[in-house]
C-alpha positions in Angstrom: 172.7 -42.5 95.4 172.6 -43.7 99.1 172.1 -40.8 101.5 171.4 -40.5 105.2 168.0 -39.3 104.3 166.9 -42.4 102.2 169.0 -45.0 104.0 167.6 -44.2 107.5 164.1 -43.0 106.4 164.5 -39.4 107.5 161.4 -37.3 107.2 160.8 -34.9 104.3 163.0 -31.8 104.5 165.6 -33.5 106.6 168.9 -34.5 105.1 170.9 -35.6 108.2 170.7 -36.0 111.9 171.5 -32.4 112.8 169.1 -30.0 114.5 168.1 -26.7 112.9 168.0 -24.0 115.5 165.2 -22.0 113.8 163.0 -24.7 112.3 163.2 -26.8 115.5 163.0 -23.8 117.9 159.6 -25.0 119.3 161.1 -28.4 120.4 163.1 -29.2 123.5 165.4 -32.1 123.1 167.3 -31.8 126.5 167.9 -29.4 129.4 164.2 -29.5 130.4 164.8 -28.2 133.9 167.0 -25.3 132.8 164.7 -24.2 129.9 161.2 -24.9 131.2 161.7 -24.0 134.8 164.7 -21.7 135.1 164.8 -19.7 131.9 161.0 -19.6 131.1 160.4 -19.2 134.9 162.7 -16.1 134.9 160.8 -14.7 131.9 157.5 -15.2 133.7 158.8 -13.5 136.8 160.1 -10.5 134.9 156.7 -10.0 133.3 155.0 -10.4 136.7 157.2 -7.7 138.1 156.8 -5.5 134.9 160.5 -5.6 134.3 162.5 -6.3 131.0 163.9 -9.8 130.4 167.6 -9.9 131.2 169.7 -13.0 131.4 172.9 -14.8 130.5 172.9 -18.3 129.0 176.3 -20.0 129.0 177.9 -23.4 128.7 180.2 -25.5 126.6 180.4 -25.3 122.8 177.6 -27.2 121.1 175.6 -27.7 124.3 172.4 -26.0 123.0 172.7 -22.3 123.9 171.6 -20.9 120.5 168.8 -23.4 120.4 167.7 -22.2 123.8 167.7 -18.5 122.6 165.7 -19.4 119.6 163.3 -21.4 121.8 162.8 -18.2 123.8 161.9 -16.3 120.7 159.4 -19.0 119.7 157.9 -19.2 123.2 157.4 -15.5 123.4 155.7 -15.5 119.9 153.5 -18.4 121.0 152.5 -16.6 124.2 152.4 -13.1 122.9 149.0 -12.3 124.4 150.3 -12.9 128.0 154.0 -12.2 127.4 154.3 -9.6 124.6 157.8 -8.7 123.4 159.5 -7.9 120.1 162.7 -9.9 119.8 165.8 -8.9 117.8 168.5 -11.6 117.6 172.0 -11.3 116.1 175.1 -13.4 116.2 178.1 -11.5 117.4 180.6 -11.4 114.6 184.4 -11.4 114.9 185.6 -8.9 117.5 189.0 -7.3 117.6 191.0 -6.0 120.5 189.5 -2.6 120.3 186.0 -3.4 119.2 183.3 -1.6 121.1 179.6 -1.9 121.7 178.8 -0.4 118.3 179.7 -3.8 116.9 176.4 -5.0 118.4 174.3 -1.9 118.0 175.0 -1.9 114.3 173.6 -5.4 113.5 170.7 -4.8 115.9 169.7 -1.7 114.0 170.2 -3.4 110.7 167.9 -6.1 111.9 165.2 -3.5 112.8 165.8 -1.5 109.6 165.3 2.1 108.6 161.7 1.6 107.7 161.0 0.3 111.2 162.6 3.4 112.8 160.8 5.7 110.5 157.4 4.2 111.5 158.5 4.2 115.1 159.5 7.8 115.1 156.2 8.9 113.3 154.1 7.0 115.8 156.1 8.3 118.8 155.8 11.9 117.6 152.1 11.4 117.1 151.7 10.2 120.7 154.1 12.6 122.4 154.2 15.7 120.2 157.8 16.7 120.6 160.2 13.7 120.1 163.3 15.4 121.4 161.6 16.7 124.5 159.9 13.4 125.3 163.2 11.5 124.9 165.0 14.0 127.0 162.4 13.5 129.8 163.2 9.8 129.6 166.9 10.6 130.3 168.1 10.1 126.7 171.0 12.5 125.9 170.0 15.4 123.7 172.3 14.5 120.8 170.9 11.0 120.6 167.4 12.3 120.9 168.0 14.9 118.2 169.5 12.2 115.9 166.5 9.9 116.5 164.1 12.8 115.7 165.6 13.1 112.2 163.6 10.0 111.3 160.5 12.2 111.4 161.8 13.9 108.2 161.0 10.7 106.3 157.6 9.7 104.9 156.5 6.2 105.6 156.8 4.1 102.4 158.9 6.6 100.6 162.7 6.7 100.0 164.1 8.4 103.1 166.1 11.6 102.5 169.8 11.6 103.0 169.6 13.1 106.5 167.7 10.0 107.7 170.3 7.7 106.3 172.9 9.8 108.0 171.1 9.6 111.3 170.8 5.8 110.9 174.5 5.5 110.5 175.3 7.7 113.4 173.0 5.7 115.7 175.0 2.6 114.5 178.2 4.3 115.8 179.6 4.9 112.4 181.9 7.9 111.6 180.0 10.9 110.2 180.7 11.8 106.6 181.5 15.4 105.4 177.9 16.3 104.8 176.7 15.3 108.3 177.5 18.6 109.9 175.2 20.6 107.6 172.4 18.4 108.8 173.1 19.2 112.4 174.7 15.8 113.0 178.2 16.5 113.8 180.0 13.7 115.6 180.3 9.9 116.0 178.7 8.1 118.9 181.4 6.0 120.5 181.1 6.2 124.3 179.6 3.3 126.2 176.9 5.4 127.8 175.8 6.9 124.5 175.7 3.6 122.7 173.6 2.2 125.5 171.2 5.1 125.2 170.7 4.4 121.5 169.0 1.1 122.4 167.5 2.8 125.5 165.9 5.5 123.4 164.5 3.1 120.9 163.2 0.9 123.7 161.4 3.9 125.3 159.8 4.8 122.0 158.7 1.3 121.3 157.3 0.8 124.8 155.4 4.1 124.7 153.7 3.1 121.5 153.1 -0.7 122.0 153.0 -1.0 125.8 155.7 -3.8 125.7 159.4 -4.0 125.3 162.1 -4.7 122.8 164.3 -7.7 123.6 167.8 -7.8 122.2 169.5 -11.2 122.0 173.2 -11.4 121.3 174.4 -14.9 120.5 177.9 -16.1 121.1 179.4 -13.4 123.4 182.5 -15.6 124.0 184.1 -13.4 121.4 184.3 -10.7 124.1 187.4 -12.5 125.3 189.2 -10.6 122.6 188.4 -7.2 124.1 189.9 -8.2 127.4 193.3 -7.6 125.9 192.8 -3.8 125.8 192.3 -2.0 129.1 190.2 0.9 127.8 188.1 -1.3 125.6 187.4 -3.7 128.5 186.4 -0.8 130.7 184.0 0.3 127.9 182.3 -3.1 127.7 182.0 -3.4 131.5 180.4 0.0 131.6 177.8 -0.7 128.9 176.9 -4.1 130.2 176.6 -2.7 133.7 174.1 -0.2 132.3 172.2 -2.9 130.4 171.7 -5.1 133.4 171.2 -2.4 136.0 167.7 -2.1 137.4 167.6 1.5 136.1 167.3 0.1 132.6 163.6 -0.5 132.6 163.4 0.2 128.8 164.6 -2.9 126.9 165.5 -6.5 127.6 168.8 -8.2 126.8 170.1 -11.7 126.6 173.6 -12.9 126.0 174.6 -16.4 125.1 178.2 -17.4 125.4 180.5 -20.4 125.4 182.4 -20.9 128.6 182.3 -22.0 132.2 181.4 -19.8 135.1 185.1 -19.5 136.2 186.3 -18.6 132.7 183.7 -16.2 131.3 184.9 -13.0 129.7 185.4 -10.2 132.2 183.5 -7.9 129.8 180.3 -9.7 130.7 181.3 -11.3 134.0 182.9 -8.5 136.0 181.7 -8.6 139.6 179.7 -5.4 139.1 177.8 -7.1 136.2 177.4 -10.4 138.1 175.7 -8.5 140.9 173.2 -7.0 138.5 172.5 -10.2 136.6 171.9 -12.0 140.0 170.0 -15.3 139.6 169.5 -14.8 135.9 172.7 -16.5 134.7 171.9 -20.0 133.5 174.4 -22.7 132.7 173.6 -25.5 130.2 175.8 -28.5 131.0 176.9 -31.5 129.1 174.5 -34.5 129.3 174.6 -37.4 131.6 173.6 -40.9 130.5 169.8 -40.7 131.0 169.9 -37.3 129.2 171.9 -38.7 126.3 169.3 -41.5 125.9 166.4 -39.1 126.2 168.0 -36.7 123.6 168.5 -39.6 121.2 164.9 -40.7 121.7 163.5 -37.2 121.0 165.8 -36.6 118.1 165.0 -39.9 116.3 161.2 -39.5 117.0 161.4 -36.1 115.4 163.6 -37.0 112.4 162.7 -40.5 111.4 159.7 -41.7 109.5 158.9 -44.8 111.6 156.3 -46.3 109.2 158.9 -46.3 106.4 161.3 -48.1 108.7 158.7 -50.7 109.7 158.0 -51.2 105.9 161.7 -51.9 105.3 161.6 -54.4 108.2 158.5 -56.1 106.8 160.2 -56.3 103.4 163.3 -57.9 104.8 165.6 -54.9 103.9 166.3 -54.5 107.6 167.3 -57.6 109.5 164.3 -58.3 111.8 166.5 -60.3 114.2 168.7 -57.2 114.8 166.0 -54.6 114.7 164.8 -53.0 118.0 162.4 -50.0 117.5 163.6 -48.4 120.7 167.2 -48.5 119.5 166.8 -47.6 115.8 168.9 -46.7 113.8 171.3 -48.8 115.9 171.5 -52.5 116.6 170.9 -52.9 120.4 174.5 -53.5 121.4 175.7 -50.6 119.2 173.1 -48.3 120.8 174.4 -49.1 124.2 178.0 -48.6 123.1 177.1 -45.3 121.5 175.6 -44.0 124.7 178.5 -45.3 126.8 181.0 -43.4 124.6 179.5 -40.2 125.8 179.8 -41.4 129.4 183.5 -42.2 128.9 184.1 -38.8 127.2 181.8 -36.6 129.2 183.1 -33.4 127.5 181.6 -34.7 124.2 178.1 -35.3 125.7 176.5 -32.3 123.9 173.7 -32.2 121.4 175.9 -30.9 118.6 178.6 -33.6 119.1 175.9 -36.3 119.4 174.4 -35.3 116.1 177.8 -35.0 114.4 178.7 -38.5 115.6 175.4 -39.9 114.5 175.9 -38.5 111.0 179.4 -40.1 110.9 178.5 -43.6 112.1 175.4 -43.4 109.8 177.6 -42.7 106.8 180.0 -45.5 107.8 177.0 -47.9 107.9 176.0 -46.8 104.4 179.5 -47.5 103.2 179.3 -50.9 104.8 175.9 -51.5 103.2 174.3 -52.0 106.6 170.8 -50.7 107.3 171.5 -50.6 111.1 174.4 -49.0 112.8 176.6 -51.8 114.3 179.6 -52.1 116.6 182.0 -52.3 113.7 180.7 -48.9 112.4 181.3 -47.4 115.8 184.8 -48.9 115.9 185.6 -47.4 112.5 184.5 -44.0 113.9 186.9 -44.5 116.9 184.0 -44.8 119.3 
């Protein structure tokens, strides 16, 4: 069977021309200035000032925001001696008109897990003595501090008692069950300030034990558009994001990625009060111009294609030597030029995801045409 992998000599483990945000997180295919200088520069500045990482990464759909977020995770892991941080990344799920911040707190805590919180509470108690008192001194509300302290009732490595499971659900913003009151856990956390302090309290504990911070990354915050349709819910999100990005939050870091342009970002994350707090730490990833498209293609094909296998096919005559140009592979030269020009004519499509999708499409058409090189007719069939 002819596949993109064997037809175009893709490396082992690669089935098509698409990027993988986790496996390829260490690589930068475009947006060098924005990622290397602006985003990483912001991180370095924050560490130099002993402040948590806080930023907003936005841009059009498919422009590379999630890849940038994963690159941040990779970069911090690679430089953990100089820039230590524990990253917790989630993708924001579907939001409804009245969805509140617990829809983010819940998956963040799921990503950390009960076992992590049990160990965190045990270490914090060992260091501070009285968990509730230490958290209260750090400005954590008493009810949240008391709920967090319930994790000290668990033994590391053992099945946690029901009160610990109850406490975990309350910190996630879930509604307490009938047995919660008997455990001293009587009501649901729902207010913006309280949900903020769940992350704040955990951040304070983690920093006290490890000497560095938690960094929460919420991918695809464009879904916050939905909450703008309810006045009370919008006010809730504005309040919690204002607290997150305020200088008073020295406990944990936070990064949002979202699809949109600066003049169309959701008010829940782009209200003037939040903009003032984010300051210069909002970074836009734009669509690519012609040199960037060419550089992206070069880096992409260098990463994905097994060049010696291609050269072997040329030597064997399977690829027409007269039409083969190593700098243009997998295209014929004129098709390469036309492929790049397409993204100049339709600038809104000049994004990594679109380029990869189009490359898969014209590659498949070439397979159907029994052509080892992507030609002008293949582009024409793809309406390019």
